[in-house]
N, C-alpha and C positions, 0 to 999 in steps of 0.2 A: 361434730357428730356420727360417728359412725352412720352408717344406711342398713346396716344388718337387720338393726331391732328398732320397734317406735317403742321408745321410753315410755314417751306420754300416753301410749295406747294398755301397753303393758301396764302400767303403775294405775292407771284408771279401773281396766278390768281386774286387777290381783282386789281391790279393794270389794269390788263385786262377791268375786269368788271366796274373800276373807272368810264370812261367814257361815259357808255352806257345811252343814254336814257331809258325810262319805270319804270312801277313799278313794272315789274315781279322777283320777287324776285328768286337769283340763289344761289345754295351751292357752293361755287367754288373746294370742295374737290368731285367734279361728273365728270364722263365722259361725262355728259351732256352739261356742260358748259362749256369746252375749244373749243366745235365743236358749238354749239350754240353764242360764242362770234364770231368763225372766219366768221359764216355764215352772222352775221350781221353786223360786222364790216367788211368785202372782201369778198362782196359775189358775186364777179365775178371772184374769185380764182377757179383755175380747183380744182377741189376737187376729183373724180373718171374719172378714162380712163379705159372704156371697149371695145376694138376693136373701132367703129367707132361711141360707143357712148361717152357724155363724160358731166360731169353733174359738174356746177360750187358749191361751196359751199350754194350758195342763193338757185338754184336749189334743192337741193339734199335735204336743212331743209326744203323747201315747201314739197315736197315729203313723206318726213320724219312725216312731223305733221298733214298731210292727213290723213296716215296710222294709226298714235298713237293713232286719234281721235277714228278709226274704233274701236283698239287694248282696249282702255276703254269701248268702247258699248257693249264688251264681257270681260269684268270682269278683263281685264289685269291691274296690276296695282301694286306699293310696295310690295316685297315677292310672287309677282309673278313671277314663272318662263314660258317661252314661250320657246317653241323649234322652229326652223326655219330650215326646210328642205328646200333649195335651190342650184342650182348649182352657183359655183363659177363666180357673177355678180354685176354687179353695182345695180341691183336689190334685191341680198344679202343686199349691204351695205344699202339701203334703208331699208330692214326690221330690222335688226338686232338693226339700229338709231332709226326704230318705238317703239319700244321693251320699246329700253331706256328714250324714250320720255315718252313713256306712264306710268312709273316708274317700271316696268316690268325688268325681267331678263330673258335671252336668254343663252339658249345652240343649239349648231349648229349641224344639222344632214347634215351627208354628203349622197346626194343621188345616188351618183354615187355606196356607197359602199352598202353591202349585205342586205338585210333584215333584219336578223338576228342581224347583230353589230347594224341595226335603234331600233329593239325593245329592246334589251340590252340596249341601252344609254337612252331609256327613261322610262328603268324597274328603273333604277338607279335615274335619272334626274327627276323624278315624274313629269311633266310640265303639266299646266289647260290648254294649247292648243298648239298646232302644228300650225304654220303660214307657208302658203305652195303656189304654182299656181297650176294650173290646168293640166299641164303635167307633174308634179314631183312626182314620189312614196314618200311615207313618210305612217309610220306604223300606224296599224289601231286601234280603242278603244278611241280614243280621239278626241273632238271638233275640229273644221277646220276651220280658216279663211284664206280665200285665199288675196293674196298679191293685189288685184285689188279693194279689198273692202275698197274704203276710202271716210271719211269723212270732208263735210269745216269745218274749228274749225283753232281760228288765236291761236299764242302760247299759251298766258295769262291765257287758259284754257284749257294748259295741265297740269298738277301736276308737273311731273318730279320726281326723285328720288331723298330722301338725298343721302346721304356722306354715313350712316351706313345700308342701303339697299341693295342687291345683286345685281351685273354688270350683269355677267354671270360666267355660269356653265363649268369646264371641267373634262368629262369623260372619266375613263380608265376603258372599260370592263372587261380587264385581270385582275386587279386588283379590279374589282368591287366595284369603288370610284367616287362620284360625289362632286369634289370642289368647294366650293362655296365664289366667288371672290364678295367680296364688291367694292362700288363706292371709299371708302376711299384711300385702298389699289392700286386696279385698275388704280385708277387717280394719286396716288405719283409715281408707278413703270413708268408710263408713263412720266411724269414730268419730271422725276429724267434719263430716259435713250434721250430727248430734248436735257437737259443740256448737254448731255455724249457726244451725237455725232453732237450736232449742227445742227440737221436738223429743217426745216421749208419752209418757203414758197419759190417756186425755185426747192425743192427738188422733188423726186416722189422716192416713193418707192412701190418695186414689191410682187405684192401678190400671192405667188405659192406654201405655204403651205399647208398639206393635212387639210383640213376640220376641219377635226375629233377631232384635237390636239390644245393645247392653242398656237404654233406658228401662225397659220392667225388670230387668235386673234390678237396675239401681231402684225403681219406686219398689221393690216388696224389698229390698232392703233397709231401704228408709225407715222401713215400718217395723220389720220382724228384730232390726238389730238396735231399735231403741223403746223397745215396749209399747209402742202405736199400735195401732189397728189399719193394717190393709185391707181399704175396701174395694171390688170389683167393682167395677164400672159397669151400671146395668145400662148405657146407652153407648151408640158410636157416638153420638150428639154431646160434645161436651159439656155445653151451658147446663144441657138437663141433665147431666148425670151432677155435676155438682150442687144444682138446685136439690135435686133429689137425695142422694145422700149423705149432704153437708156435709161434707170432709173438710178436715182444718189445714189443711199441705196439699197441694199439689206439684207436678212436673210438668212444663208447657215449653213447647218449642215458641219459638219467637213469630213463625206463625200464628197458630196457635195461642200468642196470646194477641196477637193485632186482630184476630177474629171475636176473641171474646171482649176486650177491650172494646170492639165497634158494638156490641149490641144496646140496643135501646133500654132496655132493661138488664144492663151489667151489671150495675148497683147493687140491686135485688138478687139476682143469680148468686155473683161470687162473694154474696155478704159472709158465707160460712169461713172463707177463705185467711189464715191466718199468716199461713208463709206461701208463697210460691217462690222454684225456682226455673228461672227462664234459659235454658239450654239451646245448646246449639254455637253456630255463627257468631259473628258480632253481632249484638243488637241495637237496634236504631233508635237513638233517644227520642225519637216521636214515639215510637210502642211506647216502650218503658214509660213514656211522661200519660199516655193516655191512660195506661194499664192503673198508674197511680191516681189518677183522676177520679173513677168509677170503684175502688179495693182500695182501702185500708191494711190489706197486706203486707210484710213486710217484702220487698221483692229481690233477689239475690241473681245477680246474671253470672252462671256459672258455666265453662268449658272444661270439657275433656277428652278424653280417648280412651276407648276400651284399652291399648296401651299401657293407660296409666291409671286400670279398673276404675276410670272415672273422673269426673272432676278432680283438676288440679288446683285451679286461680278461681275467687268468689272476689263479687262485688258488691253492695248494696246497695239498690240505686237509689240515689234523694231527689232532691229539688237541685245539686248543685250542677248534675249532667245534660248539660243542656243541648249541649252537641254531639259528645263521643262518649258512649258507655265504655269507659276500660273494660280490659279482659278481668281486673282485680291483681289479688296476692294472691301470693302460694300457699298452698294448703298446708297441715300441720305436715313435718319429716321428709317435706318436698323441696327441693333446689331447683330455683329457675336460672337457667344462663340462656344470654342474646350471645350468639358470638358470629366472625366473622365467617369467610369459607376458608379461612386456615384454621379454623375451632380455636380463634382467641376471641375473647370478652370482646363486646364495645362498648364506647362509654354511653354513659346515660346519656337519652335524647335519640344517638345513633341507631341506626336500626339497620337488627340483623337476626340468625334464623333463632328461634325458641327451642332450645336443648331441655329437657326435663329428667330431674334424677331427685333418689329418694325410696322410702320405701314404697310409696305407692305404684312405684312402676311391675308391671307385668312380669311374666317372666319369659317372656317372648312368645314364639309361632310355634304351630307345629310345622317342622322343616326348618335346619337350623341356619343355611342359606339366607331367608329373609331376612331372617331376628340378626346376622351379623351384619344387614345393611344397614342397621335403623336404629340398635342399639349399639351403639361405640361404648368406650373405653372412655370415659369423664378426666379430658386433660388437667382440671386444674382441682380435682376431689383425691379420696385417698384409693388405696390400691383394691384392685378389683371394683370398684364402684362405675355404676353403668349410666349411661344416660340415652334419650331419646332422642330421636329426631322428627318434630314432629314435623318440619315441612311450612312451618307458620313464620312470617317477617313480623315482628313487633318492635317495640321499643319498651324503655322504661322512660316514663314522664320523671320528670322530676318533681319533686313536691309541692303544692300549689295552697296557698288562703283557703281554700275550701278540698282540697284533698291531700291525699298521700302517694309517696310512690309509687306505681303502678305501671302494669303492664298494657299496653295499647296495641291491639290488632290492625297490621295494617297490609298486609295480604298475603298472600302465596307463595312458597317459591317458583314455584311450575306457572304462578302468573306474573310478568313484569311491570304491567303496567300502574302495577298498585306501587311500583318501586320509586317509578319516576327519578329525582333528584334529592336519593332519600340518605347517603352516606353510602351505598353501595353500588355507586361509580366508579369504585376500583376494582369490582367484584369482574373484570374483564377477563376472557376467554383465554390470553397471551401472556395475562401477566408471570405467572410464574413459569412458562418455557421463558419469559425473556430473564428472570432472575436464572433459572437455571443457564442458558446463555451465555452468563457472566461469570457462573461461577464453574463451566467445566468448557471455555470453549473449544478445546481441543480434541474432545470426546467424538465417537460417530452419533451424528443422529438421525441419517436416513442412509440405509441401504437399499439400493433397486437391484436388485437379480433377477432378470428379465430372462424367460423361456430360452430368449435368444441373443447372443452376444455375452461382450463383457459384463461385470458389473459395475455399478458408480457410487461411492460414498460421498456424503456432505457432513461438515463436523457442525455442533453447535453453532461456534460462533460463527463461520461461515453463512450456515442459513440465515440466524438472525442478521449479519449484515445484508442479504441478498434481501431476506423480506422487508427491511427497509427500507433500500432505495425504491424498490418496485412502490412498496406503500405509499412513499412520497411521491411516485410520477403521477400513480393513481390519485392521490389528493389531489395534484396540481391541474388533474380533469375531470373536475368535481366531485367524485365518490365519498361520501361520507355516509352517515349512518342513514336510512332507509333506500339506500341507491342496490340495487337489486345486478350482480355481476353475474354473468354466464361464465365459468368454468371449463373451459374444452379443451381438457387437455389431456392427455391418456396417461396410465400411471407411470409415475415416475416421481423423481427427485422435485419437478420442473412441478409436478400436481401439487404436493405441499408448499411449494412456494407461494405457489399461484393465493391456496387456500388462507395462510398465514399472511399474506399480505394486505388481501383483500379485507380479514379482519382487524388487521392493524390501522388500516385506511377506516375502519366504522364500518366499510360496507357488509353485505348478505353474498355471502358464497354460495351460489345455485349451478351444482356441478352439471352437464350434461354430456351426455355422446354423439358426438356427429356420425359414427355407426349406426346408430339408432335413427333412419331415417323419417319417423314422428317422433320432432320434438317438441315436450311438452310447454304448453303456454303459458309464459311469462307475461306477468303484466309489466308494462316498462320499462324492462330491464337498460337500464344505465350504458352497459359496456359490456365485451364481449374479452375475454382473457383467452387466447392459444397459443400453440407454439408453431413452429414454420413447417414442421413434417403434416397438419393437420388443414393447412391453407388450402390444400386443394377438396378439401372433404366436404366444404360448408362457406357462406358468406352470411353477413350480417349486415341489416342495414341498421347496425347501430354502430359507434365507433368501436373498432377492436385491438387488441394492445398484442401484438405476437412477443412473447415475454424475451423468448432467444433470439431477439431482433433490435428491442428497446434499445435506446441507450441510455443505461440507465448512470453507468460511471460518474454520470453529471450532479450525482444526488450523494445529499450525505448517506452513511451507512451507520450512522451512529443512532443510539435507541432516539425513538419519536417520543417527546415529550409531549404532555395533554394538551399545552398552549396552542400548539402547530394545530391541534383540531379549529375548523372553524364552527363545527356544532358537538357538543359534549358528548362521548359515547356513555351511553347508561344498560345498566344492565337491560332494563325492557326492549332496547332494541334489538332486531332481527339478526341474527347469526348467519341460518342457516336455512333457505328453502329447497328441501329436499321434495324427488316423485318417488315414490315407493316403485316398482317394477310392477307393469300390468295395471298401474292407474293410471289419470290425467289428473289427480288429486295430490295437492303440496301439502304437505308439513313445514309448519314455521317453529323455528327454535330459536329461543330469546336466548344472548349471552346469559343472563339468572341461568337459563332451565340448563342451557347445558354446563353450566359450570358444577351447579348443583349434582349432574347426572355425574360427571367422572367424579368429582371429589366421593359423590357415596361410591362408583367404582372402583377409587382407589383405598376404601376403607375397608372395602371389603377384599384385594387383591393383593393391597399392599405390593405393591412392584415399586422396583428401586433400580438402581445406576444398575447394578448388575443386572438386569433382566433386557432380553433380548422377544420382542414381538415380532411375530410372523403376521401381515396385514395381507389375505389374498382375498378377499370377498371383493366385489366388482366395484367400479370408480363409484358408478352411481349408483349403487344401494343404497337405497336409504338408512339403513341399520350399519352404515359400514364408515358412520363421520367420526365417532370415539375412537377409533384405533390411529388417526392420526393428531388426536389432542394428546388423549390421557398419560400415554407413554412420553410424550416429551415435554411433561409437567414434569415428571418427576427423575431425570436424567437418564431413563432405558434407551435404548434403542430401537427402531424401525426397519422391519426389515419389507420391502415392499414386494410384491410377486402375482403374474397371473394367479388367479384360480388353480394348481398341479393339480397333479395327478396323482394318486397314494404314493406311490413309488418314489415319487417325485419330491413328493412332501418329506417323508421321510428322510429322504438325501440331503433336503434342505439346513432339517435340524438337527440332522447333525453335525452338517459342514456349516452352521451361521450358531448353534448353541442357543436355538429358540430354546425360551423358556413359557412362555405362553402367546396365544392365540384364540382365536374365533373359532366357530364354525356359524355359520347362519343358516338352520332349519327351515324346511318346506312348511310354508306357512298354505292352507286350500283357498279357493277363491271366494271373494267375500270376506276376509280374514280384518279387523277395523286397523288402517293403518299406523294410526297412533300407536298403540298397542303392541304391534310387529315393531316399532322405532324402540321403542322403550327395553321392551322385555328380550328382545332376540338375546342380550349378553345375558342375561341372568338364566335363559334355557341351553345358550351352547357354550358359557366359556368355561375353559378346563388347562387348568395350567398341565404342563408337560414338561418330563424332562427327557433327552437324551437317551433313554435304555430301551432294554428289548422289552422291558415290562411295560414299559409306556407306548414305545409303536404297536405294538399290539392291541392297546386298549386304543389306541386313535383310529385302527385299522379296523375295530370292532364297532365303531361310532363311524365309521365311514360305512359300514356295510360291506367291508370288502376283506379278499383274503390278504393276512399277515404279510407285508413287504420282506 
């Protein structure tokens, strides 16, 4: 089935719209279609209850249309974002739907949040307008429209959105992302949740989730896309709100579920609930059991992301979920793919990363770079089909007597301890390098172009053989997983040999520089690697191997079999311990995290055998590690050099045909070094060509005159 249209959704809404009078065209795959249908067919059904304020669907639609007309006069339409800064209220419901009726997309601002949070939100969402009221605080610097600015209009005069227009944005200020959710995705998700939960006219949904997140949007849509009533929570205490409003449906995170189930009078307070959605990460079986013991409501464990327009899997929790509550089965028109690091499907029961494809995918992020990094081409889907990399490690459990085949959560790609002996043991840093060395043994792998002296070169085959010999020597000295090895080697081919050899032996690479008299504290290093030229600079009270003096010819240069390792090398084992400049704090990077990082970079930059990558940052710089790994996984050539001045950099680009490099930006004191480590390449990666225009661009980046 094509992922361009939702056949199920379109057919359902077509039936709803079939008998309506009037000539106003309606795209059935939008959020406006279902809402407008209920307003026209069942105008007297209660839509919103906010304390003493009650609006029917018909009354709500009248207010929506009047405000939407005012928004139109202020330039709001398709592909326009409006920030809505209002407290949780019936007025906020009107404002949000007015933006949709005008064809625009909304982003919620929480007026109770800090001013800094609101400013960062609008900076990421880049709205054209802020919709607010006189008494509500909002960020400055944007055109403002008050909610009392209404214009008389008939619904036929409102253009409305199409299925491919944005519906709303979800901003994560910590991750610095703004997800753009389209109408087609949002409407498909709402239709699936309606079918899943059976919510409709006669039901009431509690609106209580924080306004800054997607959960608040999901609660609103769960009610007003289904003909149910949205009930504004009258209290910050959930149990009191449920008991007072007598809602029949509610969404809770898992901490809230546990707190509600533990109340001494939980059974009485939760008596009105018919459907409960438990969202967030993994749901503990004991939490689910505790809630089921005090409530007869159907409990659905759902999981989703803003990038997937909300939940994309669901599992009905039953008494059979004694130990593990699975993520569940895919939503309508959603395909779940469990892939290895090569983006190949894994077998049932094996662990891989979860990717999501289908109608419910968001359009992407504001800013195309982040979108390209996580919304990838589906390798096994139709042409132009996309998939989203969730970062979740999962496995598909085979069906049993008491359950169907469902997805189980195992951990996060950027966390390894969950991986353990999980079928990801092949996901090691140098696997692809070794395959590349076997395929192109005579191609140049690394070129060292020092400031003074001749250049040196090593081929893929020679690099593989030398690192195999040194790795076997290190293994004979007891180096293996969890063994930290100080690599005190200047920028050179020997540094790459040392790094790869430590990784092949299973050890942890700790690059240091004896040129810096203050060596960072390391916990129990097992060994130091150095070269003869540096022996006079420092000595260690631990065993030391001088690479260019070690008798390595006695060791085999053939590929190292996994059976040679006394302890298996697993993805969660540390690959690097790095010390960002100016700090004594370390950053540990596991094999799995490093592989995930370079795989994502490769998906974004598409390096190949014809690329020449210039590595110019300092050896001990914590942001430089990927430059020794990514190019050699794909057959490219790495050119090592000391950080050059602009004129020499331009000469190197021309002489070696450099096609790609990194520039490390300056980070102010106090910058989170983990953020520095993983964001540098995002901020500073530039593909370059040896052309005058590119060199001028490069000079501009460096803040220098054109060489």
